[in-house]
N, C-alpha and C positions, 0 to 999 in steps of 0.2 A: 584099512583106511578108506578104500574106495566105497565100501558100504556106508561109512560115516558121511561121506560126501553126498551119496545118493539120498540118505535120510534127511539131511538138513538143507540141501540145495536143490532147486528145481532143475529140470533139463536145460532150460534156457540159461540160467545162471552158470551152470557147469560149462556149457559150450562157450559162453562169452568169457568166462574166466580162463578157459584153455586158450582161446584166441588172444586174449589180453596178455597171457603169459608168453606166448610166442612172440608177439610184437614187442613186449618189454625186453625179452632176451635179444632181439634184433637191435633195439635201441641201445641197449648197454654195449653190445658188440660194436655198434657203429661209432660209439664215443671213443673207442680205443683203436689205434692203428694196428696194434699187435696184441695178442693175449698177454696178460700179466704172467710172469714166471712164478707160478705158485707151486708147481711140482715138476719133476722130471720123470720121464718114462723109465721105469725099472728095467724093462727088457733092453732098452737102448743102453742103459748104464752098464748092464752085465755083458751084453754081446757086442755092442758097438754097431749093431744093425737096427734099422727101424722096425717097429712092431707093425702088425697089420693096420692099426689105426693111427700110426704116426702121421701127423700133418692134418688130422681132422679138425682140431680146434683152430689152428691157423687158417685152414680153408674156410671155416665158418666166419671168422673175423674178417678175412679178405672179402668174402662174398657180401657181408653186411656193409662193407665200405665201398661196394661197387666194383671191386677188382676181381672180376669173374675168371679171367684167364689165369691170374695168380692163384685163385682159389682152386681151380682145376689142377694146377701144377702141384699144389700142396697135397691134395688128395681128391680124386675125382668124385668119390662118394660124399665128400663134405659138401661139394657144390650141389649134388643131388639131394642131400639131406636139407640144405638150406632152401632150395626151391620147393621141395615137398612140404616143408614146414610152413612156408608162406601160403602155398596153395591150400594146405589143411586149415590154416587159420581162416581163410575166406569161406571154406566149406562149413566150419564151425559157426561163423557169423550167419551164414545162410540158414543153417539148421536152427539156430536160435530165433531168427526172425520168422521163419515159417513154422516153428515148433514141430518139426518133423525130422526124423533121422534119415540121412542119405547114405551114410556109411554103415553097412551091415556086413558082418563077417562071422565065420564060425571058427572053431578051434583048428580044424584041418587047414583052412586057408591061411591062418596066421602062422602055423607051423611051416607050411610050404614056403611062404614069403620069407620067413626068417632063415630057413635053410638056403634059399636062393641068395639072400643077402650075404650070408656067411660065406658061401662058395664064391661069390663075386669079390668079396673083400679079400679072401685068401688068394684068389687068382691075381688080383691087383698087387698083392704083397709079393707073390712069386715074380711077377713082372718087374717090380721095383728092385728086388734082390738081384735078379738077372742083369738089370741095367747097372746096378752098383758094381757088380763084378765084371762088367764089360762083355757079358754074353749077348750075342745077337739073337733075337727071337724072330721066327719067320712070320711076324705080324707087323703091320704098318703103324707102329707107335712112335717111331723116332721122328723128332722134329715137330711133334704135335704142339708142344708149348715151348 
């Protein structure tokens, strides 16, 4: 599908469409106070515990409504994703106006980034599980939010 987009749309149109999509998602999320209950987490239904990404959608909705502390409490990576998306949309607009690519990456860089993101997500999940079971961790996370 990406090849189809490259064939029919110029670089500028692609970048502006990506930026527009991000801002449209932010606008839609800002219209609702909380995400609509469209589905329930299967992992949570079976185990009663949160999955590694539980709270991500609520964090994005809270951040879109300007409730950043609440967004961080729902899921710290949700707030990071929201801020990264906004920054990325500005980069896309800048790339479109200057008709020049600023973000370049290779396969190895993407792989390392995704592995680091996965490790961070799993680490946050372990911390959440420890907090749920009342285990004290030797890191200063208590009372953050």
